[in-house]
N, C-alpha and C positions, 0 to 999 in steps of 0.2 A: 588644655585640661578640657578633655571631652569625655563625659559620661555615657556607657552605651545606653540605646534606647531600649533596648528589647527588655523583656520581662525577668524576672529572679527565678529560677525554679526550684524550690525548698521540699526537703522532706522533712515531715512532720510528726512528732512521738504523739499519737492520738489516743492512747489506750496503756494501762499500766500491767505489763505481763508479770505473771507469777513464775518466774524460773526465767527461761530462753528467750528472747524478744522472738516474735514469729513475723510475718510480712502484714499481719491483719492487725498488727498495734504502730502501724505507720501509715501516711497518707503523704502522696506526691501533690503538691499546690503549684500554681503560679501566683507569685506575689510582683506589685510594684518594683521600680529598682528604687535603692535607698538612695536618700541624699546625702550629701557629705556634707560637713558642718568644718568649721577651722579646725586643726589638730587631727584630721581624719583621713583613710585613704582607703581606695577601693581594691579589695582582690578578685582577680577572677580565678576560680580554684579549677586548678587543671586535673585535679588528683585528690580522692577521699579516702581515707584509712578507714579499713574495717580490722576492729581489734576485738577480743574475747573479754578484754575489762569493760566493755560496752554493755555487757550485761547487766553488772554492776550499777553501770550509770543509769540505768531506765526503772531498775525497780523499785519497790516505795520505801523500802530501808537503806539508809545512807551508809556507804562505806567510807573512802576516806574521800569523797566528793559527795556533795549535795545532789538528790534524784533530779533527772532533766524534767524541767514541769511539763506537765502536758500541754498541747497545743504549740510548743517549741518546736526551733529547730533542733534537730537532733544533732547533740553534741557529739563533735569529732575532731580527729587532725585533719588536716587539710594543706596542700601545696599548690600555689598557684604565682600568680603576676601581678602586680600592683599594675592597675589600669589606669587611673587617677589619683591626685594625692593634694591634699593642704595640709601635709605634717612636711616638716622641715627633714623629717631623719628618713623620711621614704621617699624614691621617685618613682615614677614611670619606669618600669621595665624591671623593676628590683624584684630577684625571686624569694619568696619567703613561706615560711611553714609554721603553722600555729593552730590554736583552736578554733576553727574557722567554722565549722559545721558542714551538715550534709547539705549543701547550697553550692548554687553556681556564681551566685555573688556574695562578697563578705566584708562589710565595712569594719575597720578597726582603729582604734587610736593608738595602736600597739602593745596595749597590755595582752591581747591576745597572741600575739606572736613569739615563739620560741625562739627563733632565729631567722636571719637571712641567710640565703642558701646561697654559699660562695662557691662551691664545687661546680663550677660552669661545665668541666670535662665529664662531669657523669650525670645520668639521667635525674630528672626532677624528682619522680617517684621514687627513689632512694631514701629521698630526705624523710619518707613513712616508714621506712621498714628498716633495710640494715646501717643507713647513716643516719637514722631517726630514734625515734623511742624504742623502737625494737632491740637495735643494737646497741645503744646506750644502754639500754635495760641489761641486756648479755652482758656487756662491758663490766660496767660497776657491780654489777650483782655477784659474777664471779670472781672478778678479782678483789672488791675491797669486803663483801662477804664470805665467798668460799677460800679465797685464798689459798689456790691451789700451788701445789707444787711440784718441780719435776719428778717424774716418776708415779704420782699420784693417781689411783683411777678415779676419773670422773665420771658418773652417771648423770645426764640427762632425760627427762622427760619431755614428751613431744619434740622430739631429737630433730626430727624432719621441720618443724615449724620456723617460724621469722625469727622468734627468739632463740629456739633450742637449738636451730643448725648455727646462729652467729655463736651461741656461748659454747656447744662442743668443739668449732674450728678454734677458736680463742684458748680452750683449753689444750687442744693440739697445738696451737703455737707457743703454749707456754712448757711444753714438755711431758703431757699428761697422756696417760693412757685414757682413751675415751670411747665409753659405752652409751649407744642410743639405746631409749625406749619409744617404740614408734608404733601403728597401726598396719598392719597387711604388706606383702614381698615387695610391692611397688613401692613403699615410701623404706621399707628396709635396704631396699637396692640404693636409693637415693642417699641414704644417711651414708652408707658406706662409700659408692663411687665418688657422690659432689661434694659431701660434706666431710669425706676423710675420717669419719668413726673407724675407730677398730672391730668393733662389735656393734649390731645392730640387734634387737630382741624384739621379737611383735608380743605386744601385751595383748592382743584379741585372739592370739594362737593356744591352742591345748598346751600345757605344760608349759606355760609363761615361766611359774616360778622355779623350774628347775632349770629351763633356759638362762634364767637372769644368775642363778647359782655359777653354772657354767661358763658364764661371760664375765663375771667376777672372782676367779679363784683367789685373789688375794685381799678380797674384801671391798669395801667401798670407803673411799677418803673425802670425797667431795659429791654430794647430791644436789643436784639443780632440777629443782621441784616445780615443774608449771602444771600439774595435775592433783595433788592430794590424793585421796581414796585409796581404793585396792592396792592402784601401783604402786603408790609411796607406801604402803603398808609391807609390800613386798621387797623394798629397797632397804627400809630399815634394818631390817633383820640382817641385813648383811654390813652393816657401818663400822667401820674401824674404829679402834679408840684414838680418841678427838678428832673424830671427823666432824666435818660441815654442811651442814643443811640447809641451804636457802631456800626461801619459801617465797616463788615469784609468781605462782597462781595457783587457783582450785579449780582448774577446769571439768575435773569429772564430779563436781558436787553440782548437781543440778540448782537445787533448793536449800539454803541454810536455815529454812525454817519448817518444820522443827529441827532442832541441832541432830546432824548425823550421828548414828551411834556405829562402834566399828573397834579395830584393835587399837590398845594404846600404844604411845612411843616411850614412855616417860623411863621406861624399864633399860631401853633399850640408849636411853640418852645418859642416866644415870651408871649403868656397868661401863658406860664406852667412854663415862669424861666428855662426851660428845655435844655439839653446839647446832641448835635449829634458831636459826634467826628469818623472820621476814623481811622484805626487800619493797621499798617505793620509790620509784625513780625520781620521783620530786626530792627528794632528799639533796639529790646531785645535781640540782638545775646548774648552780655555779661552777661545774667542773663539764656542762655540756660540750664545751668546743673543745676540751681535752679528747674526750673519748672521740668526737666524730674524726679528730684530726688523727689519731691513729687507726682508725677503722677505714677512712679514705684511703691512705695510705696502704692498706692491707688491700683492700677491693682493687686499687689500681695496678698491685705488684701480682693479683692473682691469689694471693695468699688468702683470702675470705671472700669465699663462694657464695649467691645468694640465687633464690629464685622466687619470682614476682609471679601473682595469679592476677591478672588486669580483668576486669570487669566493665563490660563497657555501657555508657547511661545513666542516668540516675534511676531509671525504672530497676535497676539490677539490685538498688541500697535496701528498699524493706526485707529482702531475704537474705540480705548477705551476711546478717551475723548470726542467724540461726544455722545457716549455712557451713560457718565456721565448727561450729557444736556437732553437724553431723560428719565432721571429717571429710569434706569435698575440698577443700582447698590443697594446694600443691605450693608451698611458700606463703611470701606475704601477699594478701588478699587485699587490693585497692581498686578503688571504683575509679573508671578514666569519664571524667565530666563532658 
């Protein structure tokens, strides 16, 4: 066992944002290589994940997890290779994915690891996207909460995103009619041509509400909501009786303090006996491998397509989250270390 002698590059959260984190809230530093104790192993990260949820992780108000402490490594999923080990369950050469942070090297005792990546025939980066938290979220949120049935109309906001594109394709595999809500003609074409949506609607274009109505002539049975806000207000008007609304993200709301105002959904839910339910992927950790197995089979067969946007180098990390909210990315955004 030999521990690399080079320094460890880390991205630290240095100030608390109010809303979307910007590059100025982070600092790149060089630190000494961490030492290994008995029961630990060292991972060299190859890919770092960039998630919309990271906005919530760095703000002062806790959501489903405590805020990242100031001065600490930015919390993130990462995928890499074990390069040294004093742990009986992890050997040098094992590929792993877990909450390893925005850094070149990470020490773990196994508690921060989500899984060993066993799909050696597929790129390791996919363990952060379609074969990782994004794909698992799409799979369980749609199938367990959305409960789509053949012939249903399924509407997905951010339909070209890493979660939305997978959710739309899974709905299609289950025999549903799919409608993507996305921004701009390029992403509309991507939704139709790459991800197989029946219809794509541009929320940025004039006449969005009318276009949505035309796209859903028989109403909406399942709404996979990644945005909240005005987009969702428009969709809820078209829900059918006993529709299922999956709350998977609130990307359009930049700040939840003060509480945002807007149209109410209660009357629509009551009149249609519809259901709106939030989804947290952590509730399905015990079934992670079940989803990965199905997703990997679909990827291998070409039934589930994906896009990755790979940023090169740790220097890209500080502005990477803000770029998501500017709508710059096409597909799952990852940083190649």
